[in-house]
C-alpha positions in Angstrom: 30.4 -32.9 204.0 27.7 -31.1 202.2 26.4 -32.5 199.1 28.1 -31.2 196.1 26.7 -30.8 192.5 28.8 -31.3 189.5 28.2 -27.3 188.9 29.4 -23.9 189.8 26.3 -23.0 191.4 27.5 -24.2 195.1 25.1 -26.6 197.1 21.0 -25.3 197.1 20.5 -25.7 200.7 22.8 -25.6 203.8 21.1 -23.6 206.4 17.9 -21.8 204.1 17.7 -21.8 200.6 20.7 -20.0 199.0 22.1 -18.5 202.5 26.0 -18.8 202.6 26.4 -20.0 199.0 25.1 -17.5 196.5 27.7 -15.2 194.9 27.8 -12.3 193.9 26.4 -12.0 189.9 25.4 -8.5 190.1 21.9 -8.8 190.4 19.0 -9.5 193.0 18.8 -13.2 193.5 16.4 -13.7 196.7 13.4 -11.6 198.2 11.9 -11.8 201.6 8.8 -10.5 202.4 6.2 -10.2 204.9 2.2 -10.7 205.0 0.0 -9.5 207.1 0.5 -10.2 210.8 -1.8 -12.6 211.8 -0.8 -14.6 214.5 -2.0 -16.4 217.6 1.1 -16.7 219.8 3.2 -14.6 221.9 6.9 -15.1 221.2 9.0 -13.0 223.6 11.8 -13.1 220.7 9.5 -12.0 218.4 11.2 -9.4 216.0 8.1 -8.2 214.8 5.8 -7.8 217.5 3.2 -9.8 216.2 0.3 -11.1 217.8 -3.6 -11.7 217.3 -5.5 -10.2 214.0 -4.0 -7.7 211.6 -6.4 -5.1 209.9 -3.9 -2.7 209.3 -5.2 -0.8 205.8 -1.8 -0.2 205.0 -0.8 -4.2 204.3 0.3 -4.8 201.1 -2.4 -7.4 200.4 -5.3 -4.9 201.9 -7.7 -5.8 204.9 -10.3 -8.2 204.7 -10.4 -10.8 201.8 -6.6 -10.7 201.1 -5.1 -9.9 197.4 -2.1 -12.0 196.4 -1.4 -10.3 192.9 0.3 -7.2 194.0 3.0 -9.4 195.5 3.2 -11.2 192.0 3.1 -7.6 190.2 5.9 -5.8 192.2 7.7 -8.5 193.8 7.5 -12.0 191.6 7.8 -10.8 188.2 10.1 -7.9 188.4 12.8 -10.7 190.2 12.0 -13.3 187.7 12.4 -11.5 184.8 15.7 -10.0 186.1 16.6 -13.5 187.1 15.4 -14.5 183.4 17.5 -11.7 181.6 20.6 -12.7 183.6 20.3 -16.4 182.7 20.0 -15.2 179.0 23.0 -13.5 178.6 26.3 -14.8 177.4 29.1 -14.5 180.4 30.3 -11.5 178.6 27.0 -9.8 178.5 26.2 -10.8 182.5 29.7 -8.7 183.2 29.1 -5.6 180.9 25.7 -5.3 181.4 24.8 -6.7 185.3 28.1 -5.9 187.5 28.9 -9.6 187.7 32.6 -10.4 188.8 34.2 -12.8 185.7 34.6 -15.3 187.9 31.2 -16.1 188.7 30.0 -15.5 185.1 29.6 -18.7 183.9 27.4 -21.4 185.2 26.4 -24.9 184.0 22.8 -24.5 184.9 20.1 -22.0 185.1 20.4 -19.1 188.8 17.3 -19.7 189.6 15.4 -16.7 191.8 14.5 -17.3 195.9 11.7 -15.7 197.8 10.7 -16.4 201.5 7.9 -15.5 203.9 9.6 -14.6 207.0 6.3 -13.6 209.0 5.2 -10.8 209.8 2.6 -13.4 210.5 1.9 -17.0 210.5 1.8 -18.1 206.9 -0.5 -21.1 207.9 -2.7 -19.1 210.2 -6.7 -19.3 208.9 -6.4 -15.7 207.8 -3.4 -16.1 206.4 -3.6 -19.9 204.9 -4.8 -19.1 201.3 -2.7 -15.9 200.4 0.2 -18.3 201.5 -1.2 -21.3 199.2 -1.8 -18.3 196.3 1.7 -16.4 197.1 3.4 -20.0 196.8 1.7 -21.3 193.2 2.2 -17.9 192.0 6.1 -17.9 192.5 6.5 -21.3 191.7 4.8 -20.2 188.2 7.3 -18.2 187.8 10.0 -20.4 188.0 10.8 -19.2 192.0 11.7 -21.1 194.6 9.5 -20.7 198.0 10.7 -20.7 201.5 7.9 -20.5 203.9 8.8 -20.1 208.0 6.0 -21.5 209.8 5.1 -21.8 213.2 4.0 -25.5 212.0 0.8 -25.5 214.4 -1.6 -24.6 212.0 -0.3 -27.3 209.7 -2.4 -30.9 209.4 -2.7 -33.5 206.2 -4.7 -31.7 204.2 -2.7 -28.7 204.6 0.3 -31.1 203.9 -1.2 -32.5 200.6 -1.8 -29.2 199.2 1.8 -28.5 199.6 3.5 -31.7 198.8 3.8 -31.0 194.7 4.8 -27.6 195.0 8.5 -26.3 195.2 8.4 -25.2 198.8 10.8 -25.5 201.8 8.8 -25.1 205.0 10.8 -24.4 208.1 9.2 -24.8 211.2 9.3 -23.5 214.8 11.4 -26.0 216.7 12.9 -24.1 219.7 12.6 -27.2 222.4 11.7 -31.0 222.6 10.0 -30.0 225.8 6.7 -29.2 226.4 6.8 -26.7 228.9 9.9 -24.8 227.7 8.7 -24.7 223.6 5.3 -23.2 225.3 7.1 -20.9 227.5 9.1 -19.5 224.1 6.2 -19.6 222.3 4.4 -17.2 224.8 2.2 -19.3 225.7 0.8 -21.4 229.3 2.6 -24.8 229.9 0.1 -26.8 229.0 -1.2 -24.8 225.6 -1.7 -27.1 222.4 0.7 -25.4 220.9 3.7 -28.2 221.5 1.6 -31.0 220.7 0.2 -29.8 217.7 3.9 -28.8 216.1 4.8 -31.5 217.2 2.3 -33.8 215.2 2.6 -31.5 212.3 6.4 -32.7 212.1 5.0 -35.8 211.6 2.7 -35.0 209.2 5.4 -33.3 207.5 7.6 -36.7 207.7 4.8 -38.7 206.3 4.4 -36.7 203.9 7.9 -37.1 202.6 8.6 -33.3 203.3 12.3 -34.9 204.5 12.8 -36.8 201.7 14.8 -35.3 197.9 12.1 -33.0 195.6 12.6 -32.9 192.2 15.2 -35.0 189.7 18.5 -34.5 190.9 20.4 -31.6 188.8 17.5 -30.0 187.8 15.9 -26.6 189.0 13.6 -27.7 191.2 15.6 -30.4 193.0 16.2 -29.9 196.9 17.7 -33.0 199.2 14.8 -31.8 201.6 12.0 -29.4 201.7 12.0 -29.3 205.7 13.6 -27.5 208.4 13.2 -26.8 211.7 14.3 -23.3 213.2 15.3 -22.2 216.5 17.2 -19.4 218.3 20.4 -19.6 221.1 18.6 -18.9 224.4 18.8 -19.5 228.2 15.7 -21.8 228.1 16.9 -24.1 225.2 20.8 -24.3 225.7 21.0 -27.3 227.3 19.0 -29.1 224.5 20.9 -27.4 221.3 22.9 -30.9 220.6 19.9 -32.7 220.5 17.9 -30.1 218.4 20.8 -30.5 216.2 20.7 -34.5 216.1 16.9 -35.0 215.2 17.7 -32.5 212.4 20.4 -34.2 211.0 18.9 -38.2 211.7 16.0 -37.2 209.7 17.5 -35.6 206.9 16.2 -31.7 207.7 17.4 -28.6 207.8 18.8 -27.1 211.1 18.6 -23.4 211.1 19.5 -22.3 214.4 20.3 -18.2 214.6 20.9 -15.7 217.4 18.3 -13.5 218.7 17.5 -10.5 216.4 17.0 -7.7 218.5 14.0 -5.9 216.9 10.4 -5.8 218.0 9.7 -7.9 221.5 13.3 -9.1 221.3 14.7 -5.9 221.9 13.4 -6.5 225.6 13.5 -10.5 225.9 15.2 -11.8 229.0 16.4 -14.9 226.9 19.4 -13.3 225.0 22.8 -14.1 226.3 26.0 -13.4 226.5 28.6 -13.4 223.3 30.7 -15.7 225.0 27.5 -18.1 226.2 26.5 -18.3 222.8 29.8 -18.9 221.4 30.4 -22.0 223.7 26.9 -22.9 223.1 27.6 -22.8 219.2 31.1 -24.5 219.4 29.6 -27.7 220.8 27.2 -27.6 218.1 30.4 -27.2 215.7 32.2 -30.5 217.4 29.0 -32.6 217.4 28.2 -31.9 213.7 31.9 -32.1 212.5 32.6 -35.5 214.7 29.3 -37.2 214.3 28.2 -36.0 210.9 31.4 -34.9 208.8 30.5 -31.4 208.6 32.8 -28.6 209.2 31.9 -25.1 209.2 33.2 -21.9 211.0 31.6 -20.3 214.5 29.5 -17.3 214.0 28.0 -15.0 215.7 24.8 -14.6 213.6 23.8 -18.2 212.0 25.3 -22.1 213.1 26.9 -23.4 210.4 27.2 -20.5 207.6 27.5 -16.7 207.3 25.3 -14.4 205.6 25.8 -13.3 202.3 22.5 -11.2 201.9 24.4 -8.1 201.5 25.1 -9.4 198.2 22.0 -10.7 196.3 19.2 -9.7 198.5 16.2 -7.5 199.7 13.5 -7.2 202.2 10.3 -6.3 202.1 7.9 -5.2 205.4 4.0 -6.0 205.3 3.0 -2.4 204.2 5.4 -2.9 201.5 8.6 -0.8 202.3 11.9 -2.2 201.2 15.3 -2.9 203.1 18.2 -4.7 202.5 17.2 -6.9 204.8 15.6 -7.8 208.0 18.1 -6.2 210.3 17.5 -2.8 208.6 14.0 -2.5 210.0 13.5 -0.1 212.7 13.0 -0.1 216.3 11.4 3.3 217.3 11.5 2.3 220.6 15.0 1.2 221.0 17.2 3.6 219.0 17.5 1.5 215.8 17.1 3.3 212.8 15.9 1.5 209.6 17.6 2.0 206.0 14.4 2.5 203.4 14.9 1.9 200.1 11.6 2.9 198.8 7.7 1.0 198.4 6.9 -1.7 195.9 3.2 -0.4 195.9 2.0 0.4 192.4 5.4 0.7 191.4 6.6 -2.3 189.4 9.8 -0.6 189.2 10.5 -0.4 193.0 12.1 -3.7 193.6 15.2 -3.0 190.9 15.4 0.8 191.7 16.2 -0.1 195.4 18.4 -3.1 194.3 20.4 -0.2 192.5 20.2 2.4 194.9 23.3 4.4 195.7 23.3 2.8 199.4 23.3 -0.6 197.7 25.7 -0.1 195.2 28.4 2.5 196.8 28.2 1.2 200.2 26.3 -2.4 201.2 27.0 -5.0 198.6 30.8 -3.6 198.2 31.6 -3.9 202.0 32.0 -0.6 202.4 32.7 -0.3 206.4 34.4 2.4 209.1 35.2 0.9 212.3 35.8 -2.6 213.6 34.8 -4.1 210.2 37.1 -1.9 207.8 40.1 -3.2 210.0 39.1 -6.8 209.8 41.4 -8.6 207.0 38.6 -11.6 206.6 36.8 -9.5 203.7 40.3 -9.4 201.9 40.1 -13.3 201.7 36.0 -13.0 201.0 34.7 -13.9 203.9 32.7 -12.0 206.2 30.9 -12.9 209.3 29.2 -9.2 210.1 25.5 -8.4 210.2 23.7 -5.2 209.0 21.0 -5.9 211.9 23.5 -7.3 214.6 27.1 -5.1 213.9 26.0 -2.6 212.4 26.1 0.8 214.3 22.1 1.0 214.4 21.9 4.8 215.6 23.2 6.3 213.1 20.9 7.1 209.7 21.5 6.0 206.8 19.1 6.4 203.4 18.6 4.9 199.9 21.0 8.4 198.9 24.3 7.1 201.8 27.4 6.2 199.8 28.8 4.8 203.1 30.9 4.0 204.8 28.4 2.0 207.3 29.5 2.5 210.6 29.9 -1.0 212.5 30.8 -2.2 216.1 32.2 -5.7 215.2 31.5 -9.6 215.6 33.5 -12.0 217.6 35.2 -13.1 214.4 37.0 -10.2 213.2 40.8 -11.0 212.8 42.5 -6.8 213.2 44.8 -6.0 210.2 48.4 -5.3 211.2 49.5 -1.7 211.9 
């Protein structure tokens, strides 16, 4: 079973930092933010359609020599301040001032803010590397835990040594253990160097101890492991998912497996599976994880091992500074998908918290205010929801920061209909 601690705080790592384990405390607790889209791969399922060099003058980091200070000023500091204010408050003040549910107002240890870089480019690409390192150090200096999604192939012994003392979890792309398949899923030729460099990086990170516990047990910085592998279930890797799971479990590595989010290039990706095939693939993983490793979890149409709970603690910021409820709420105009925009962080230290307290967050997204199939489901009454704002919201219907709901939904395969 997943490791537990003697605290009201749930385990920190199941899939990603805090995902599926973060209680509603009435406050923003996690932020994902994009950096410039520099990337030398061409993955067919890339939600942000990155590739090549990014010289967009609208990037938060600017152009030329990238600046990390705007991220610190407009994301890290506002988040860290709210977390600090919540930790300093009494349980009664947490309920009254922050809207924290009474059952979550008491904790045996401080709440920790969590941030992540999911893209839009590769964080350790030569053009992004110094920016990424500066951002990790800045976040740590403010008491924030950092997760970085990476293709892995730019990580060498030197970079691993720089990252080793930092409070950072590295989630490395590993769609396949077969060279030809992995290179194809990275948009590269069969004999491209990506696969070999990525495999070398995994060995380098394990040699540097990233798959070992970090920090003192019970301390805010403690992690069972600081290393994960990331994949999406696709046609080309369906037959090897069990092997990918075994590799992760047997090496104390996080297994972050999800379904393709149909944004960017993924909107036309030929690797997508039917719901039935996806469910059967996940069912095999569920049985393997239970029978061999003693881990029990419910099947969902988003992540292996957990359901997404970001609606109650999270915001997402694109590379130009636009704030969204989550990555599933970015736009894809080519496919008729409308964004939910909550403002922009540029030059406004209040923008992040204003977005968190926008009407659409307070009255629609955070309280599960749905219409359509999701409104007929019994699971939310039990405190459980497997829905997804990116996959099961009717994304053709426009919502903005002033919307008060309900959110139009199309339902998911976990739906349990209320009796008439």
